[in-house]
N, CA, C and O atoms as CSV, one atom per row, in Angstrom:
chain,resi,resn,atom,element,x,y,z
A,1,MET,N,N,12.599,6.983,-31.358
A,1,MET,CA,C,11.935,7.671,-30.455
A,1,MET,C,C,11.082,6.878,-29.648
A,1,MET,O,O,10.940,6.952,-28.428
A,2,GLY,N,N,10.413,5.955,-30.611
A,2,GLY,CA,C,9.207,5.054,-29.856
A,2,GLY,C,C,9.810,4.032,-28.850
A,2,GLY,O,O,9.204,3.708,-27.828
A,3,ALA,N,N,10.957,3.570,-29.166
A,3,ALA,CA,C,11.629,2.614,-28.419
A,3,ALA,C,C,11.987,3.286,-27.103
A,3,ALA,O,O,11.717,2.685,-26.063
A,4,LEU,N,N,12.590,4.517,-27.053
A,4,LEU,CA,C,12.929,5.332,-25.905
A,4,LEU,C,C,11.610,5.491,-24.993
A,4,LEU,O,O,11.653,5.300,-23.778
A,5,ARG,N,N,10.523,5.829,-25.625
A,5,ARG,CA,C,9.183,5.842,-24.713
A,5,ARG,C,C,8.931,4.724,-24.243
A,5,ARG,O,O,8.769,4.747,-23.023
A,6,VAL,N,N,8.806,3.493,-24.846
A,6,VAL,CA,C,8.549,2.232,-24.477
A,6,VAL,C,C,9.541,2.074,-23.140
A,6,VAL,O,O,9.108,1.664,-22.063
A,7,LEU,N,N,10.945,2.460,-23.364
A,7,LEU,CA,C,11.869,2.072,-22.161
A,7,LEU,C,C,11.383,2.853,-21.110
A,7,LEU,O,O,11.105,2.217,-20.093
A,8,ILE,N,N,11.197,4.111,-21.078
A,8,ILE,CA,C,11.119,4.970,-20.057
A,8,ILE,C,C,9.565,4.550,-19.491
A,8,ILE,O,O,9.517,4.334,-18.280
A,9,GLY,N,N,8.400,4.426,-20.186
A,9,GLY,CA,C,7.440,3.869,-19.614
A,9,GLY,C,C,7.613,2.438,-18.812
A,9,GLY,O,O,7.061,2.195,-17.739
A,10,PHE,N,N,8.290,1.732,-19.372
A,10,PHE,CA,C,8.849,0.255,-18.545
A,10,PHE,C,C,9.419,0.775,-17.168
A,10,PHE,O,O,8.972,0.402,-16.083
A,11,VAL,N,N,10.222,1.474,-17.289
A,11,VAL,CA,C,10.911,1.952,-15.932
A,11,VAL,C,C,10.225,2.649,-15.010
A,11,VAL,O,O,10.633,2.637,-13.849
A,12,VAL,N,N,9.087,3.363,-15.355
A,12,VAL,CA,C,7.942,3.921,-14.480
A,12,VAL,C,C,7.142,2.781,-14.033
A,12,VAL,O,O,6.801,2.757,-12.850
A,13,VAL,N,N,6.880,2.059,-14.632
A,13,VAL,CA,C,5.815,0.838,-14.330
A,13,VAL,C,C,6.734,0.068,-13.302
A,13,VAL,O,O,6.314,-0.399,-12.243
A,14,ILE,N,N,8.004,-0.005,-13.731
A,14,ILE,CA,C,8.838,-0.827,-12.401
A,14,ILE,C,C,9.066,-0.210,-11.331
A,14,ILE,O,O,9.146,-0.848,-10.281
A,15,ALA,N,N,9.213,1.094,-11.352
A,15,ALA,CA,C,9.171,1.900,-10.062
A,15,ALA,C,C,8.139,2.039,-9.316
A,15,ALA,O,O,8.325,2.181,-8.108
A,16,VAL,N,N,6.909,2.033,-9.804
A,16,VAL,CA,C,5.637,2.245,-9.086
A,16,VAL,C,C,5.408,0.829,-8.484
A,16,VAL,O,O,4.986,0.826,-7.328
A,17,PHE,N,N,5.640,-0.501,-9.146
A,17,PHE,CA,C,5.711,-1.512,-8.592
A,17,PHE,C,C,6.448,-1.736,-7.380
A,17,PHE,O,O,5.980,-2.212,-6.346
A,18,TYR,N,N,7.908,-1.275,-7.618
A,18,TYR,CA,C,8.938,-1.460,-6.298
A,18,TYR,C,C,8.509,-0.563,-5.223
A,18,TYR,O,O,8.686,-0.909,-4.055
A,19,GLY,N,N,7.864,0.757,-5.561
A,19,GLY,CA,C,7.498,1.590,-4.475
A,19,GLY,C,C,6.337,1.039,-3.729
A,19,GLY,O,O,6.263,1.166,-2.507
A,20,ALA,N,N,5.286,0.336,-4.540
A,20,ALA,CA,C,4.062,-0.294,-3.915
A,20,ALA,C,C,4.565,-1.517,-2.970
A,20,ALA,O,O,3.872,-1.779,-1.987
A,21,PHE,N,N,5.788,-2.310,-3.231
A,21,PHE,CA,C,6.157,-3.511,-2.795
A,21,PHE,C,C,6.871,-3.052,-1.419
A,21,PHE,O,O,7.052,-3.857,-0.506
A,22,GLN,N,N,7.261,-1.696,-1.341
A,22,GLN,CA,C,7.956,-1.534,-0.086
A,22,GLN,C,C,6.947,-0.596,0.764
A,22,GLN,O,O,7.250,-0.549,1.956
A,23,ILE,N,N,5.831,0.147,0.402
A,23,ILE,CA,C,5.132,0.595,1.340
A,23,ILE,C,C,3.791,-0.122,1.647
A,23,ILE,O,O,3.114,0.219,2.617
A,24,VAL,N,N,3.462,-0.993,0.915
A,24,VAL,CA,C,2.296,-1.797,1.183
A,24,VAL,C,C,2.322,-2.611,2.420
A,24,VAL,O,O,1.452,-2.541,3.288
A,25,PRO,N,N,3.354,-3.383,2.461
A,25,PRO,CA,C,3.422,-4.187,3.691
A,25,PRO,C,C,3.610,-3.495,5.156
A,25,PRO,O,O,3.333,-4.141,6.166
A,26,PRO,N,N,4.058,-2.254,5.227
A,26,PRO,CA,C,3.770,-1.490,6.477
A,26,PRO,C,C,2.400,-1.049,6.919
A,26,PRO,O,O,1.947,-0.959,8.060
A,27,GLU,N,N,1.734,-0.746,5.519
A,27,GLU,CA,C,0.213,-0.283,5.817
A,27,GLU,C,C,-0.505,-1.475,6.011
A,27,GLU,O,O,-1.550,-1.312,6.641
A,28,MET,N,N,-0.245,-2.688,5.637
A,28,MET,CA,C,-1.027,-3.908,5.841
A,28,MET,C,C,-0.798,-4.235,7.304
A,28,MET,O,O,-1.759,-4.612,7.974
A,29,ASN,N,N,0.428,-4.117,7.858
A,29,ASN,CA,C,0.867,-4.544,9.257
A,29,ASN,C,C,0.043,-3.547,10.096
A,29,ASN,O,O,-0.524,-4.090,11.044
A,30,ASN,N,N,-0.179,-2.097,9.966
A,30,ASN,CA,C,-0.808,-1.069,10.777
A,30,ASN,C,C,-2.080,-1.623,10.800
A,30,ASN,O,O,-2.582,-1.757,11.916
A,31,TYR,N,N,-2.979,-2.118,9.442
A,31,TYR,CA,C,-4.216,-2.354,9.741
A,31,TYR,C,C,-4.612,-3.254,10.444
A,31,TYR,O,O,-5.604,-3.120,11.161
A,32,SER,N,N,-3.775,-4.564,10.361
A,32,SER,CA,C,-3.869,-5.826,11.255
A,32,SER,C,C,-3.726,-5.493,12.889
A,32,SER,O,O,-4.422,-6.004,13.766
A,33,PHE,N,N,-2.617,-4.477,13.097
A,33,PHE,CA,C,-2.495,-4.063,14.384
A,33,PHE,C,C,-3.486,-3.287,14.920
A,33,PHE,O,O,-3.668,-3.312,16.138
A,34,GLN,N,N,-4.319,-2.434,14.028
A,34,GLN,CA,C,-5.489,-1.603,14.582
A,34,GLN,C,C,-6.472,-2.673,14.961
A,34,GLN,O,O,-7.184,-2.489,15.948
A,35,ASP,N,N,-6.571,-3.805,14.238
A,35,ASP,CA,C,-7.579,-4.731,14.687
A,35,ASP,C,C,-7.262,-5.386,15.952
A,35,ASP,O,O,-8.165,-5.672,16.737
A,36,ASP,N,N,-5.975,-5.656,16.213
A,36,ASP,CA,C,-5.549,-6.138,17.190
A,36,ASP,C,C,-5.740,-5.378,18.461
A,36,ASP,O,O,-6.085,-5.989,19.473
A,37,LEU,N,N,-5.496,-3.809,18.485
A,37,LEU,CA,C,-5.799,-2.891,19.461
A,37,LEU,C,C,-7.238,-3.002,19.747
A,37,LEU,O,O,-7.547,-2.824,20.925
A,38,GLN,N,N,-8.243,-3.278,18.856
A,38,GLN,CA,C,-9.496,-3.130,19.028
A,38,GLN,C,C,-9.807,-4.456,20.153
A,38,GLN,O,O,-10.373,-4.405,21.245
A,39,ASN,N,N,-9.245,-5.561,19.478
A,39,ASN,CA,C,-9.457,-6.855,20.501
A,39,ASN,C,C,-8.978,-6.644,21.659
A,39,ASN,O,O,-9.662,-6.941,22.638
A,40,ILE,N,N,-7.758,-6.113,21.809
A,40,ILE,CA,C,-7.221,-6.097,23.232
A,40,ILE,C,C,-8.067,-4.910,24.270
A,40,ILE,O,O,-8.402,-5.100,25.439
A,41,ALA,N,N,-8.258,-3.795,23.536
A,41,ALA,CA,C,-9.386,-2.957,24.196
A,41,ALA,C,C,-10.681,-3.416,24.657
A,41,ALA,O,O,-11.222,-2.939,25.655
A,42,MET,N,N,-11.275,-4.500,23.820
A,42,MET,CA,C,-12.621,-5.126,24.295
A,42,MET,C,C,-12.465,-6.146,25.233
A,42,MET,O,O,-13.323,-6.348,26.092
A,43,MET,N,N,-11.120,-7.014,25.115
A,43,MET,CA,C,-11.127,-7.931,26.315
A,43,MET,C,C,-10.707,-7.266,27.494
A,43,MET,O,O,-11.078,-7.828,28.524
A,44,ALA,N,N,-9.953,-6.098,27.663
A,44,ALA,CA,C,-9.297,-5.379,28.881
A,44,ALA,C,C,-10.761,-4.680,29.321
A,44,ALA,O,O,-10.909,-4.672,30.543
A,45,GLY,N,N,-11.657,-4.206,28.706
A,45,GLY,CA,C,-12.806,-3.645,29.267
A,45,GLY,C,C,-13.813,-4.576,29.877
A,45,GLY,O,O,-14.529,-4.312,30.843
A,46,SER,N,N,-13.781,-5.793,29.140
A,46,SER,CA,C,-14.450,-7.031,30.007
A,46,SER,C,C,-13.738,-7.553,31.373
A,46,SER,O,O,-14.359,-8.289,32.140
A,47,ASN,N,N,-12.486,-7.161,31.623
A,47,ASN,CA,C,-11.928,-7.675,32.766
A,47,ASN,C,C,-11.237,-6.897,33.353
A,47,ASN,O,O,-10.045,-6.700,33.116
A,48,PRO,N,N,-12.114,-6.182,34.467
A,48,PRO,CA,C,-11.444,-5.086,35.275
A,48,PRO,C,C,-10.288,-5.493,36.030
A,48,PRO,O,O,-9.699,-4.562,36.578
A,49,ARG,N,N,-9.892,-6.455,36.171
A,49,ARG,CA,C,-8.744,-7.037,37.077
A,49,ARG,C,C,-7.591,-6.686,36.296
A,49,ARG,O,O,-6.592,-6.575,37.007
A,50,GLN,N,N,-7.353,-6.438,34.878
A,50,GLN,CA,C,-6.552,-6.409,34.266
A,50,GLN,C,C,-5.912,-4.874,34.329
A,50,GLN,O,O,-6.557,-3.890,33.964
A,51,THR,N,N,-4.558,-4.807,34.841
A,51,THR,CA,C,-3.911,-3.379,35.013
A,51,THR,C,C,-3.733,-2.536,33.646
A,51,THR,O,O,-3.950,-3.056,32.552
A,52,ASP,N,N,-3.409,-1.478,33.763
A,52,ASP,CA,C,-3.223,-0.809,32.551
A,52,ASP,C,C,-1.828,-1.385,32.080
A,52,ASP,O,O,-1.679,-1.559,30.870
A,53,SER,N,N,-0.724,-1.714,33.004
A,53,SER,CA,C,0.470,-2.331,32.680
A,53,SER,C,C,0.450,-3.574,31.822
A,53,SER,O,O,1.187,-3.939,30.906
A,54,ASP,N,N,-0.671,-4.146,32.421
A,54,ASP,CA,C,-0.765,-5.514,31.660
A,54,ASP,C,C,-1.245,-5.384,30.346
A,54,ASP,O,O,-0.912,-6.205,29.491
A,55,ILE,N,N,-2.139,-4.255,30.043
A,55,ILE,CA,C,-2.644,-3.819,28.712
A,55,ILE,C,C,-1.512,-3.397,27.703
A,55,ILE,O,O,-1.290,-3.762,26.549
A,56,MET,N,N,-0.901,-2.545,28.491
A,56,MET,CA,C,0.615,-2.272,27.760
A,56,MET,C,C,1.293,-3.070,27.280
A,56,MET,O,O,1.842,-2.955,26.184
A,57,THR,N,N,1.376,-4.148,28.132
A,57,THR,CA,C,2.289,-5.317,27.994
A,57,THR,C,C,1.861,-6.179,26.765
A,57,THR,O,O,2.702,-6.755,26.075
A,58,SER,N,N,0.563,-6.244,26.526
A,58,SER,CA,C,-0.063,-6.959,25.451
A,58,SER,C,C,-0.140,-6.497,24.180
A,58,SER,O,O,-0.137,-7.139,23.129
A,59,VAL,N,N,-0.234,-4.941,24.425
A,59,VAL,CA,C,0.174,-4.029,23.111
A,59,VAL,C,C,1.325,-4.162,22.349
A,59,VAL,O,O,1.431,-4.402,21.146
A,60,ILE,N,N,2.148,-3.984,23.169
A,60,ILE,CA,C,3.667,-4.146,22.868
A,60,ILE,C,C,3.845,-5.788,22.066
A,60,ILE,O,O,4.291,-5.979,20.934
A,61,ALA,N,N,3.405,-6.719,22.933
A,61,ALA,CA,C,3.623,-8.000,22.448
A,61,ALA,C,C,2.861,-8.137,20.985
A,61,ALA,O,O,3.433,-8.667,20.033
A,62,LYS,N,N,1.610,-7.645,20.902
A,62,LYS,CA,C,1.288,-7.707,19.665
A,62,LYS,C,C,1.666,-6.976,18.412
A,62,LYS,O,O,1.500,-7.386,17.263
A,63,ALA,N,N,2.305,-5.609,18.862
A,63,ALA,CA,C,3.196,-4.949,17.947
A,63,ALA,C,C,4.559,-5.700,17.485
A,63,ALA,O,O,5.201,-5.450,16.465
A,64,GLN,N,N,4.836,-6.623,18.413
A,64,GLN,CA,C,6.201,-7.253,17.931
A,64,GLN,C,C,5.997,-8.255,17.134
A,64,GLN,O,O,6.842,-8.442,16.259
A,65,GLN,N,N,4.814,-9.177,17.222
A,65,GLN,CA,C,4.043,-9.972,16.487
A,65,GLN,C,C,4.055,-9.406,15.034
A,65,GLN,O,O,4.418,-10.090,14.077
A,66,ARG,N,N,3.653,-8.173,14.933
A,66,ARG,CA,C,3.567,-7.448,13.745
A,66,ARG,C,C,4.706,-6.899,13.026
A,66,ARG,O,O,4.580,-6.359,11.927
A,67,GLY,N,N,5.745,-7.022,13.593
A,67,GLY,CA,C,6.869,-6.492,13.065
A,67,GLY,C,C,7.141,-4.960,13.610
A,67,GLY,O,O,7.970,-4.301,12.982
A,68,VAL,N,N,6.563,-4.427,14.617
A,68,VAL,CA,C,6.563,-3.043,15.083
A,68,VAL,C,C,7.121,-3.024,16.248
A,68,VAL,O,O,6.770,-3.732,17.193
A,69,THR,N,N,8.084,-2.161,16.258
A,69,THR,CA,C,8.882,-1.857,17.584
A,69,THR,C,C,8.340,-0.860,18.337
A,69,THR,O,O,8.298,0.288,17.895
A,70,LEU,N,N,7.778,-1.235,19.771
A,70,LEU,CA,C,7.179,-0.055,20.445
A,70,LEU,C,C,7.832,0.001,21.775
A,70,LEU,O,O,8.460,-0.993,22.140
A,71,ASN,N,N,7.766,0.968,22.490
A,71,ASN,CA,C,8.077,1.176,23.888
A,71,ASN,C,C,6.859,1.917,24.596
A,71,ASN,O,O,5.885,2.391,24.013
A,72,GLU,N,N,7.104,1.924,25.975
A,72,GLU,CA,C,5.712,2.284,26.635
A,72,GLU,C,C,5.512,3.639,26.544
A,72,GLU,O,O,4.484,4.093,27.047
A,73,THR,N,N,6.318,4.401,25.983
A,73,THR,CA,C,5.965,5.837,25.838
A,73,THR,C,C,4.984,6.070,24.610
A,73,THR,O,O,4.193,7.010,24.528
A,74,GLN,N,N,5.169,5.010,23.616
A,74,GLN,CA,C,4.321,5.128,22.376
A,74,GLN,C,C,3.069,4.492,22.551
A,74,GLN,O,O,2.309,4.328,21.597
A,75,VAL,N,N,2.769,4.082,23.828
A,75,VAL,CA,C,1.152,3.310,23.798
A,75,VAL,C,C,0.765,4.106,24.958
A,75,VAL,O,O,1.413,4.454,25.944
A,76,THR,N,N,-0.775,4.370,24.514
A,76,THR,CA,C,-1.526,5.227,25.625
A,76,THR,C,C,-2.497,4.322,25.982
A,76,THR,O,O,-2.990,3.710,25.035
A,77,VAL,N,N,-2.942,4.042,27.163
A,77,VAL,CA,C,-3.981,3.258,27.702
A,77,VAL,C,C,-4.823,4.279,28.702
A,77,VAL,O,O,-4.253,4.914,29.589
A,78,GLN,N,N,-6.317,4.362,28.441
A,78,GLN,CA,C,-7.029,5.113,29.279
A,78,GLN,C,C,-8.362,4.202,29.507
A,78,GLN,O,O,-8.852,3.368,28.746
A,79,ARG,N,N,-8.743,4.577,30.645
A,79,ARG,CA,C,-10.124,3.802,31.311
A,79,ARG,C,C,-11.025,4.794,31.069
A,79,ARG,O,O,-10.850,5.916,31.543
A,80,ILE,N,N,-12.100,4.487,30.296
A,80,ILE,CA,C,-13.400,5.286,29.824
A,80,ILE,C,C,-14.545,4.500,30.365
A,80,ILE,O,O,-14.426,3.327,30.720
A,81,GLY,N,N,-15.562,5.118,30.414
A,81,GLY,CA,C,-16.970,4.580,30.687
A,81,GLY,C,C,-17.421,4.825,32.082
A,81,GLY,O,O,-16.986,5.820,32.660
A,82,THR,N,N,-18.116,4.151,32.587
A,82,THR,CA,C,-18.893,4.146,34.024
A,82,THR,C,C,-18.482,2.725,34.440
A,82,THR,O,O,-18.120,1.824,33.683
A,83,PRO,N,N,-18.602,2.685,35.786
A,83,PRO,CA,C,-18.254,1.781,36.726
A,83,PRO,C,C,-19.090,0.266,36.152
A,83,PRO,O,O,-18.568,-0.834,35.973
A,84,GLY,N,N,-20.478,0.647,35.959
A,84,GLY,CA,C,-21.363,-0.265,35.276
A,84,GLY,C,C,-21.258,-0.699,33.921
A,84,GLY,O,O,-21.934,-1.656,33.544
A,85,ALA,N,N,-20.362,-0.008,33.028
A,85,ALA,CA,C,-19.850,-0.289,31.788
A,85,ALA,C,C,-18.771,-0.020,31.442
A,85,ALA,O,O,-18.651,0.761,30.498
A,86,PRO,N,N,-17.628,-0.560,32.069
A,86,PRO,CA,C,-16.105,-0.191,31.919
A,86,PRO,C,C,-15.899,-0.204,30.293
A,86,PRO,O,O,-16.674,-0.831,29.569
A,87,ALA,N,N,-14.839,0.508,29.804
A,87,ALA,CA,C,-14.342,0.509,28.724
A,87,ALA,C,C,-13.016,0.869,28.690
A,87,ALA,O,O,-12.661,1.556,29.647
A,88,VAL,N,N,-11.986,0.546,27.676
A,88,VAL,CA,C,-10.646,0.750,27.669
A,88,VAL,C,C,-10.409,1.228,26.428
A,88,VAL,O,O,-10.908,0.600,25.494
A,89,TYR,N,N,-9.618,2.412,26.143
A,89,TYR,CA,C,-8.999,3.059,24.926
A,89,TYR,C,C,-7.737,2.868,24.733
A,89,TYR,O,O,-6.952,3.309,25.572
A,90,VAL,N,N,-7.419,2.404,23.972
A,90,VAL,CA,C,-5.783,1.831,23.609
A,90,VAL,C,C,-5.396,2.507,22.397
A,90,VAL,O,O,-6.163,2.502,21.434
A,91,ALA,N,N,-4.227,3.117,22.348
A,91,ALA,CA,C,-3.678,3.710,21.104
A,91,ALA,C,C,-2.024,3.639,21.148
A,91,ALA,O,O,-1.422,3.580,22.220
A,92,ALA,N,N,-1.353,3.653,19.857
A,92,ALA,CA,C,-0.096,3.541,19.593
A,92,ALA,C,C,0.323,4.287,18.620
A,92,ALA,O,O,-0.427,4.471,17.661
A,93,ASP,N,N,1.714,4.923,18.664
A,93,ASP,CA,C,1.980,5.768,17.682
A,93,ASP,C,C,3.332,5.591,17.502
A,93,ASP,O,O,4.194,5.672,18.377
A,94,TYR,N,N,3.505,5.315,16.182
A,94,TYR,CA,C,4.894,4.792,15.679
A,94,TYR,C,C,5.173,5.358,14.400
A,94,TYR,O,O,4.343,6.099,13.875
A,95,SER,N,N,6.385,5.054,13.778
A,95,SER,CA,C,6.958,5.477,12.646
A,95,SER,C,C,7.584,4.172,11.948
A,95,SER,O,O,7.883,3.193,12.631
A,96,VAL,N,N,7.759,4.202,10.631
A,96,VAL,CA,C,8.258,3.241,10.160
A,96,VAL,C,C,8.998,3.523,8.689
A,96,VAL,O,O,8.365,3.563,7.634
A,97,PRO,N,N,10.458,3.714,8.794
A,97,PRO,CA,C,11.273,4.042,7.732
A,97,PRO,C,C,10.955,2.988,6.549
A,97,PRO,O,O,10.837,1.769,6.674
A,98,VAL,N,N,10.840,3.805,5.298
A,98,VAL,CA,C,10.746,3.045,4.245
A,98,VAL,C,C,11.874,3.523,3.175
A,98,VAL,O,O,11.772,4.701,2.833
A,99,ASN,N,N,12.777,2.887,2.687
A,99,ASN,CA,C,13.867,3.158,1.861
A,99,ASN,C,C,13.730,2.738,0.526
A,99,ASN,O,O,13.827,1.532,0.298
A,100,LEU,N,N,13.496,3.617,-0.502
A,100,LEU,CA,C,13.282,3.629,-1.912
A,100,LEU,C,C,14.776,4.027,-2.420
A,100,LEU,O,O,15.625,4.744,-1.890
A,101,VAL,N,N,14.787,3.259,-3.709
A,101,VAL,CA,C,16.086,3.915,-4.625
A,101,VAL,C,C,16.760,4.975,-4.395
A,101,VAL,O,O,17.909,5.151,-3.988
A,102,VAL,N,N,15.823,5.757,-4.734
A,102,VAL,CA,C,16.305,7.314,-4.978
A,102,VAL,C,C,16.020,8.331,-3.588
A,102,VAL,O,O,16.567,9.402,-3.321
A,103,THR,N,N,15.053,7.648,-2.884
A,103,THR,CA,C,14.605,8.498,-1.555
A,103,THR,C,C,14.413,7.848,-0.537
A,103,THR,O,O,14.613,6.638,-0.640
A,104,SER,N,N,14.048,8.284,0.549
A,104,SER,CA,C,13.611,7.269,1.678
A,104,SER,C,C,12.382,8.299,2.267
A,104,SER,O,O,12.283,9.500,2.012
A,105,LEU,N,N,11.546,7.550,3.058
A,105,LEU,CA,C,10.328,8.562,3.555
A,105,LEU,C,C,9.914,7.785,4.895
A,105,LEU,O,O,10.191,6.586,4.866
A,106,THR,N,N,9.460,8.130,5.760
A,106,THR,CA,C,8.804,7.716,6.866
A,106,THR,C,C,7.472,7.871,7.160
A,106,THR,O,O,6.955,8.961,7.404
A,107,LEU,N,N,6.744,6.533,7.143
A,107,LEU,CA,C,5.284,6.367,7.318
A,107,LEU,C,C,4.899,6.554,8.762
A,107,LEU,O,O,5.344,5.785,9.614
A,108,HIS,N,N,4.281,7.309,8.998
A,108,HIS,CA,C,3.682,7.781,10.482
A,108,HIS,C,C,2.344,7.007,11.097
A,108,HIS,O,O,1.292,7.457,10.643
A,109,PHE,N,N,2.248,6.257,11.756
A,109,PHE,CA,C,0.911,5.607,12.194
A,109,PHE,C,C,0.544,5.691,13.592
A,109,PHE,O,O,1.338,5.566,14.524
A,110,THR,N,N,-0.745,5.917,13.693
A,110,THR,CA,C,-1.423,6.251,14.949
A,110,THR,C,C,-2.646,5.327,15.102
A,110,THR,O,O,-3.732,5.890,14.958
A,111,PRO,N,N,-2.661,3.964,15.378
A,111,PRO,CA,C,-3.541,3.050,15.303
A,111,PRO,C,C,-4.296,3.307,16.890
A,111,PRO,O,O,-3.702,3.500,17.951
A,112,SER,N,N,-5.775,3.240,16.662
A,112,SER,CA,C,-6.134,2.970,18.280
A,112,SER,C,C,-7.480,2.122,18.134
A,112,SER,O,O,-7.990,1.740,17.080
A,113,SER,N,N,-7.906,1.930,19.354
A,113,SER,CA,C,-8.967,0.983,19.537
A,113,SER,C,C,-10.294,1.602,19.142
A,113,SER,O,O,-11.310,0.907,19.133
A,114,GLY,N,N,-10.321,3.021,18.781
A,114,GLY,CA,C,-11.796,3.599,18.426
A,114,GLY,C,C,-11.975,4.647,19.411
A,114,GLY,O,O,-11.077,5.093,20.125
A,115,ASN,N,N,-13.215,5.021,19.407
A,115,ASN,CA,C,-13.594,6.513,19.815
A,115,ASN,C,C,-13.217,6.375,21.593
A,115,ASN,O,O,-13.187,5.254,22.100
A,116,ARG,N,N,-12.986,7.449,22.311
A,116,ARG,CA,C,-12.406,7.433,23.544
A,116,ARG,C,C,-13.741,7.732,24.243
A,116,ARG,O,O,-13.613,7.848,25.462
A,117,GLY,N,N,-14.846,7.868,23.831
A,117,GLY,CA,C,-16.085,8.172,24.685
A,117,GLY,C,C,-16.595,9.419,24.356
A,117,GLY,O,O,-16.368,9.989,23.289
A,118,PHE,N,N,-17.379,9.914,25.390
A,118,PHE,CA,C,-18.069,11.182,25.366
A,118,PHE,C,C,-17.503,12.213,26.164
A,118,PHE,O,O,-18.030,13.325,26.200
């Protein structure tokens, strides 16, 4: 009976580590991508000549560097602020499928550059 408990405990520990090994990388990519979006929005806010299309292209390129596939419908670019203090809000909406041995799940992420203003 004791050996069975040890075996079941060992299997549970292995399952938890395997699940973490599958889930943590997309979470970390999303965290890094969120930081990228904040940098893109900050740079776009300081450069009024940059068009929304240019910003969207930058977001999609950064996403590809992080292993995330985005299209233009998944990216939001909004100009906020006043003419004297321009700002840009950037957001993305995407999902990442995660396949586990007994089931699969989809992680849904909505990273953004921060507040949209008032």
